[in-house]
N, C-alpha and C positions, 0 to 999 in steps of 0.2 A: 178528512180524518183515520187513520190506521193504526191497527195494533202490531207494533211490531216484534211484538215477546211479552213473553211473559217463564218469569225464570223464578230461583231462588224458593220453588213451592215446596213451601209446610201442612202435612197434615198432618192433623190434630185430633186423637183421638177420641170417637165420640162410642159411649156404650150401646148409644141407640146404630143399627146398621143396614139400616136404608139411607140414611144423614151421614156425608163425609163434608168435613170442615179443613180449610188449604187458609192459608194465608202466602203469601208473595209477591212480587214488582210485577206491573207491568211498564213496558217502554210506550209511547202511542209520540204519532206523529199529526203535530199536528199542522197544521195549511200556515207555511211561509217557510214548511218542511224543520220547524222547531218539535226537536225527539224532548218530549216531557217526561220522567218516570213516575210511578204514584207506584204506589202501595197499598193493597190490597185485602181484602179476605174476602169468602165465595165458602159456597156450602153447593152443594149437587142435590139431592132431595128424591130419591126412586122412586116415584108411586106405583098405585098396586095398579095401572095398566102400563104402567113398563117407562113409563114416559118420564125424565130426566128435569126437573127443575132446576137451577140455577142464582140461587140466589148473590149479593153483591154490594159489599158495602164497599167503601172508599178511604182511607184512611187518610189521604191526601187527595185535597178536591181539584181536578187536573185546572186550568187556563179556557175550555173549553165549557158551552154548553153541560149538561150530563144526561138529556137522554140520548143524543144522539152515539159519547161515549159508552153508555150501556152498551146501546144494544150492540155496537162492536164487539166488547169487551169480554157481554154474556155469547159472544156466536164464537169466542175464538177462546172458552176455555169449553163449551162443550165438544167446539174442532177436538179441543188436544183426548175430550172424554172420551169422543171415541173413538179415536185414534189408539189410547191408553198408553196416553203419556203423562198423565200424575200416578202421583207416589200414592 
């Protein structure tokens, strides 16, 4: 299982400065070379120690066990945030 891309990312405005909400589309590569798009909603919350917590919700469930998919998508989102690629 691999996350190929997360695109169409839209930031939703929040009055809380340490929380950022987004929606987007994740493109997953499942075993057997199947590609599956999934709509997602995620939140990045900055803690008082500088840690960034990623909360993820699937608006469309993938046809794969949820725990490995969530770990992979959260890691990809954290990588995008570190690179400054989120709006």
